[in-house]
Every structure is written in structure tokens, then in C-alpha cells.
N, C-alpha and C positions, 0 to 999 in steps of 0.2 A: 259740253259739247267737245268732239273730238278735236275739232279745228281750233287754232288759235284765236283769240279775240279779234285779232286783228283782220281775220278773214273775211268779217263783213264790209271791210272798207278798202282790202286789197283789189283792185280791179285788175283784170287781164294786163293792161298797160304798165300797172305798178309792179305786177310780178315780174313782168319782164324787164322792167327797170332795177329790180332787185338782183336779177338773174346777171345782167349786165355788168354789175359790181364784180363778178366772179369770173365770168365766161365771156370770150371775146367773140363776136359774131354769132353765125347759128340762128338767126332771126327767125326761119320758119319753124325750127324745133321749140326754140323757146315760146313763140305763139302757141302751138300746139300744147305743151304740158301747161301753160298759163291757163289756156282753156279748160283744160281738162281740171286743173284745181279750181277754178270757179266754180265749175259745175257740182263741185263736191257740195260746196255753201250754198248753191241754188237748190239743189236737191233736199237740203235739210230744210228749206223754206216753204216746199210744195206740201199740199195737203198730206197727211199720213198713209192714207190708203193708196195714194200714187207713189209715195216715195220709194216703197220697195220695188216699184215696176222699172223704175228708171237705172238701167246698168251702168256702170262707167265705161267710158270709150276708151279703150285700149290703144297703146301707141307703139308703132314699129318705127324705130329710128335707123335709118339706112345711112351706114357711112364708114370709112376706113378707121383704123385705130387712131387712137390721139386727137379726136379733133372735138372731143368735148361730150361725148354723148352720156358717158356714167357722171360726169361732173354736173352735168343739167340736171340730171333725177335726183342726185344727192343734194343738190344746194335746194332743190324744188322741196324734197322732203324736210331740210331743216327748216324751211322757210314756213311749211306749215305745222312742224313739230308732230311729224305722221312718223310713225315706225318704219324703217327702211332697211330693205334687204337687197343685197346684190350678191345673185348667183350665176355661175355659167350654165349653159345647158350641156354643153360636154361633159358636164360630171354627172349628169343623170342618165340612166339606163333603162330601157324597158323591164318591168319586173321579170324576173327569171336570169337576166343577165347580172354580171357584176357591176355594181354601181351605186348610186343612193336613190332612193326613193324620192320622187318627186314632191310627195306631201312633206318629207322634212324640212322644205322651204317654209311652209306654213307654221310648223313647229318651232322653226329657228327665228321666224318673224314674232311669233307669241312672245318667246324666252326674251327677245329684244324689248317689246313692248314692256313685260314687267317691269323688267332692270329700268326703264325709263321712266316709268311713273313710280318706281320705288324710290328713285333719284329725287323726283320732285315730292314724294311726300316726304322724306327724310330732310329738304329744305324747309319744309313749313314746320316740321316739328324740331328742327335743329337748336332754336333757341330755348325750347323748354327743356332738350335732353340735357343742354348745357348747365342749364340750372340745377338739375336732379344730380349730374355728374358730379358739380361743385360741391353739392351737400355730401355726397357718398365721399368724396375725395378730403372734404373737412372731417368726416368722420372718422376715417382712416389716420389723419393727422394728429386728431384729439378725440383718439376712444373714448367712451365711457366704461370704466371698469370698477368693481367695487373695493374698498379699501382693505389692503393687506394681502393682495395677491402676489405681490413682489415684483412687479412690472413697473416699468416706466412710462410716463405719458408724456407728450410733447405739448409746451404750452408758450406762449410767445411774451416776451418780457422786454421792455423797451425797445420793439422793433426787432429783436434778434431772437432764435431760438433758444431756447434752455429747459435742461432737463430738470424736472420738479418730481420727487417722491410721493407716491400716491398716501403716504402717512400725513401729509399735509391736504387739510380739507378745503376742496375747491367749491364753493357754493353755486347755487346756479346762475348768480349774478354774475360771479366770477368768471364761469364757464362761458357765459354768454359772451362778456365782453372779450376773452382770450380767443374765442370762435371768430368774432367780428375782425381782431387783429390777423388773425391767420388769413381769413377771406381778403382783407387789403393787401396782405403780403402776396398772396396767390395770385391775387388780379395784376399786382405790379410787377408780376415777374420775378420776386425774391426769393422763390421757393422751386425754381424752374429746374435747377440743377442737383437738387435733392434726391436721392435714390429712395425709393418706397417697394415694399413687397407686395403687389396686389394679386387677388385672384380674378382671372379670366376664363371663360369658357374654351374648354379643348374642343376645336373644330375636327380634329384628327377623326378619319373615318376609317373601317376596316376596308381593304382595296376588294374590288369584286370587279374582275374582267369578264365580259361576255362578247363572245364573237358572234355577232348577228349576221341574218342575212338581210335581204332588201326588205324595207317597210318596218325594222325592227329596231331604230336607231334608239328609240325610245325605252327599249327593255333593260340595257344597263343603267341607265339613268334611274328608272322606276326599282330598280334591284336594290341600288345602292341607298335610294330613300328609304325602301323598307327596312334594310339592315341598320340604316342611321337610327331609325325609330324603334327599333328592338333593343338596343343598348342604351342603358341609363347615359342621360348628359352627365360628362364629365367635365371638371374644371382643374386648372392647373396653376401655380404660382410662378409669377413673373418678377423680377427685381428691375425695375425702371424708374428712368425720371420722373419728377412730378409732372411736367409738360407733356412728356408721353403717356403718363397714367390719365392725364385728363382727357387727351384724345381718344384713349381705349376706352374711357368709361362713358364718353359722350357717344361713341359710334354703338357700344352696348344698350344704351337707352335710347338710342335713335330706333334700333331695331324693336325694342318694346313696344315703343310708342305708335310704330307705323300698325296701320290696319291692313294686314294681308288680304283678308277678304275684300276689302274694298280696292285694294291695289290691283287683285287679279280681275275683279271685275270691271274697272275702269280700262285695264290694258285688253282686256278680251273685247270692250266695244270700240275701244281705239284701232286696234287691228282690223276689226271687221268694218268700220266705217271711213277710217282714214290712211290703213295700211298701203304701202307702195313696195312693189317687188319688181327688181330691174332684172330682166332675164338676158344676160350677155351672151353672145356667140350662138344666137338663134338659128342663124345660118348653117352651122356645123351640124345641126339634128334636120335641116331640111332634105327629106325625101325625094327621088327621083323615081319615075314612073318605070323608065326603060330599064333601071337596074332593079335587081331582086336579090335576096337573100343576104345573109349575114349581116354586115354592120349595118346595110340599109335597113333591114327589117327591124334592127333595134332604134336608129333613128326616127323611123315612123312609129315606132311604140313608144319612145318619149314623147312624141306629138301627142298621141293618142291618150298618155297619161296626165300631160299637161292640159288637154283640154276640159276634163270635169272641173279642174280649180279655176279656169279662167271662165267657164260658163258659170259657174256657181255650185258648189258642194259644200258638204261638212266634213272637216277634219278633227279627228281626235288627237286632243295633246293633255299631257299632264295637268294643265290647269283649267282642262274643260272642251267642250264642243266649241270649233271655230267655222264660221259661216264665212266662204270666200265671195261672196256674190257682188260685194262692192269693193273688194281689194283693187286697187288701180295697177295692172300689167305693165311694165313700159319693156319693151323688147329691142334688143338691138343686134345689128350685124354688119359685116362688111358686105356680103353678098358678091363676092367676087366671082365664084363659079357657080351659085346659085341664085336664085331671086325669091321675093316673098310668094309668087305663084307658086314654087315647089313646095310650101308647105301644104298640109291636108286642107281642102277645103274648108272644114269645118272650124279649125283652127285661124284660117285668113280672116272668117268671117267675124270672128272675135277680136282681131286687131284692126278696126274700121280705119283708124289713122295712120297714114303714112307719111313721113318725111324724110327729106333727104338732106344730110348734112354737107356742108361744102370741105373740101379739101382745104387745106390751110398751105398758105405761101409766104413768101417772105414779109409783105405787109403785114399780115396777120400775125406772123413770128414776134415783130417788132411792137406790136400793141401788147402780145401776151407779156413780153418782157418787162413792160413798163406800166400797162395801163389798171390791170386789176388791181383790187386792194391787196390781194396776195400775191402779186406778180412776183416772178422769179429773182429779179433784179433787188427788189425790197427785201427778199427774204435773206440773200446772201449778204446784203448790206446790215442787216440787223444780227447775223449770225456773226460776223467779222468784229462788230461793233462791241460786242461781249468781251474781246480781247483788246479793245482799244484800238482796232484798227479801222480806220474810215476808208472806204472805198468808193470812188467816183467813176461812174460810166459816163462818157461823152456819147452823143449822138451816135459818131461814126463807130463808136465800138459795138453798140446796140446793133447798128446795121450789118456790121462785119458778123456779129453772132449770128444772126438771121439769115444771112445770106450761107455761112459755112453750114447751119442746119438744115438749109434746103437742099446745098449740094450734096451732104451726106445721104438725106432722105432720097435724092434722085438717084444716087449711084447704088446704094445697098437698099435696106427695105424701109418702105415709109412708114415711121411710126409715129408721124404726126409731130405735136408739140412735145411728147416725150424725147424727143430728140434733142431739144434744147436744155432737158435737165444732164444729159451726157455730156453735151458742149460745155455747159458752165461747169461742171465738175473738172472736167479736164482742163479748162483754161484757167480757175483758180486752185488747182492743186497744190501749186506751189506756195500760194499765199496763207492758204488753210494749214499747211504743214508748218509754216514759218511763224503764222501770227502770234503765239504765246511768246516768242523771243523776240520779235520786232517792235511790237507795241510799246506806245502809243505812236501811231505814225499815219500817214495818209498816203493812198496809192491812187494814182489816177489811171484808170483804165480806157486806154485811145485804141483806135483801129489798127495802129501800128502794133501794139502790145498784143492784141488778139492774134494778129497774123503772125507774130513772132512765137508765140506758145503754141499755135495750132498749124502751121506751115508745114513742119514734116509730115503730120498725121494726115493731112487734109492732100499733100501731093503722093503720098503713097496710098495706092487706092486699097491694096490688101490690108496693111495696118489700120486703116481708118474702118475696115469692114469689123475688126476687133475691138478697137478702143473706143470708136464713136458709133 
């Protein structure tokens, strides 16, 4: 099954609770995506003849920048272990104009899925690969050579390495004992700093550049693959420490143990059954009937090119054919100058769920700074702790930071919660710079401290436009 094993027990309420750990507020949007995710599991439970008829209910999130639209979609994909891709609609243009082909988003999603499944497979074969790599490394440390070659071979005596001439006859029993001693030293880290000369694959390829037009992004990749297969596989010698050699050999053995045919098959199924594509700035390609020509034709063309993907079509990738019928599309936009009804009717019908996200104010900023597991204040405290600098924020400081972020958003461009990043960076600029020289120490951040550090910028409107 493409979805995680926990999807059978994750109810929409539990999905919302998981999203609440990282995203503040926006209950309506969380409900919508939770239902969409649960419907995927429900679809897998219905009779097979009906399963293909149930299409995903795509979503349009309406709200200004920095209110959590992307984060909700990203966390949802991570929760479901689904391939997730974020694209900006404004980066695509109608076929015939300069820009990216809309089908490239499916190819990119497929590439992400293959890498995701490959990483999962690598974890499953990691133990076996480590065993094989260890044996290969022991073969390098204690090679088997016939007598009289004039080479030296390494053996272990009394727990330390010494050189023994091949004229001494090491029987099978002695060699086995020596190998086990080497194994114990290797596992104990006693050989980590020793240098070895090992042979590794040379992954360099001839450089092939292809200047391609719309819909041909795959051409340069395929040509590089073709030329890569024409040339014989080369190896190169590297002198590395034993610890690094073991890692390199483990990676090489992992690649050999992974069944790429199964990886590709699983990845294609995961894309088709649980892939999520987040299309940002969909409002930028919303056409207007009263305006014709030029850019408006191109914007409407992008919508018409998107339509087959959202409706369900088959896209060619280098891994095979991918059907888009059950990929979940989540679109978002501020819709300040346009509205969802400005999209072409066919595309509107393919996004039946519309949710409006709330603008963020002072109270939400306070919660964003402190409540989520990845809260900004938690992040900065952890960063400074690496320098033995302990930072404490009192409640007054948190309120003041939130208030300043709101003021700057009101006076300049409203970028939502992203304003908190700029304010925090400016606030802790001096501490971040001096941290290596003043630790260990403890710094208390109060409301007065915040006002002192940011007062000049806040009072100067022109300066705040540039700095915050």
C-alpha cells in the first residue's frame, strides 16, 4: 500500500491533531486536507471496480502569503509518506512561450518518489551491505597472495599490526584467527585512522549540454544516460582512512543489493496512488475574459495545459508511464486582484473544495513563536546552546516581538509569519555574532531588550522597509 500503515487508524481528527503540532490555527484548511487524506485510505477499501471511478477532491487554499498554506500541504505529505512536490504556477507557460512544460511537474514528482523509495530500500539492506563491506575490507587488510611474490601482508599479533613476510607459512587456521583479530580491531575502531588504497567506481560522465525547448526537459537527461551506458564503467584508486573506506564500500554494496526494478515499480505506484502536488500562485495564471492578448493568452494557456493533468492523463517519464488520475492537487493563491471564478470553468470544476485561510495577527504570532514543536524561539535557543549560550525569552519579550512583526506587516508588505524570521534575526544579530566569544553564559531577553535593539528601525519607516 502506498500510504503508511498508520493511515488505517489515523482519523481526520487525528490528522488535524498531527498538523496542529507544527501549524498554528487555520482549522478549516486542516479539516479539508485531513478529509482528502482520509478519503485516499477509504478509496483503497472500496471494491476494485469502483475504486478507479473515485477521483480525488482537489483543494484551493485562498489566503495571503505566510499564513501556512505550503506548510500544511508539506506536513500532510510527510504524515502520509507521500511523494510531495511544490511548484509555482507562474513558472509554467503555455506551449510555444518561453517557460517550463507543465508535464515536467509529474516527471519531477516521479524522480522524487524514486529517490524516496530507494532511500527506504537502502535502509532495509543496510545491515547486509555492512556485513559484505566488512568482509571486503578484511580482504584488503589481509589479502591472500601466493608465496614468493615479494609483497608484504598485514596480520595482527598481540592486538597490534605488524608486517609478516610471505615466506612465513600461514595456515588456514592461523589466517582465520588473524582475520578474526582484525575484525575485532576494526569493530573497536582501532584501525579507523589507518590509510588504505581502495578501488571505487568512477562516476564522472562526459558533459553533454542540450538546449531544449518546451516539453523537452527530459532530452538532456536521456542523452546523458545514453552516453553513460556507451562508455565502459571505470574505476579509480583512492587513498582513504579505514573508517571512510568502510562507508564507501557499504554504499557500493547497498547499490548492488537494491532491486531497482522493484524500486521503480513501487515509486510509480506511489506517485499514482498517493502523490501530492502543491501548485502555488495559481491566482497569477487566472485569466480575465475582459482582457485579451499577450500575457493573458499565455496565462489561460497554462490553465488549459494544467487541465489534462488534473482531470487525469498519462505522462511519459524516463521511468515509465505515469497516470495522474489519482494524484491530489492542492492549489493556493492570495487572489487579491483575481478570484477563483476567474479560472477557466473546466479547471474550477476540478478543484471542488475551496478553503479560505485567516490572516495572522499578534495573538497568532505569539503562538507561532512558542507553541509548535519547531517554534522559532525553540530553534534559536537550540542554535545558541551549541555555543554554550543559554537564551531565555520572557512573556513580555515574546509579546513585543509579535507586536513589532504586526506593525511592520501593516506598514510595509504583509508577508505573514515570515516577518517573524526577519525580526528575530535582527533582534539576535549581536548575540549570534558574539556567541563563540562570550559562552558559557546566560542571556535574558525581555521586552525592554527587544525595544532597545529594534527601536531605531521601528521608528524609521524607510529603514524598516529595508531591514525588516
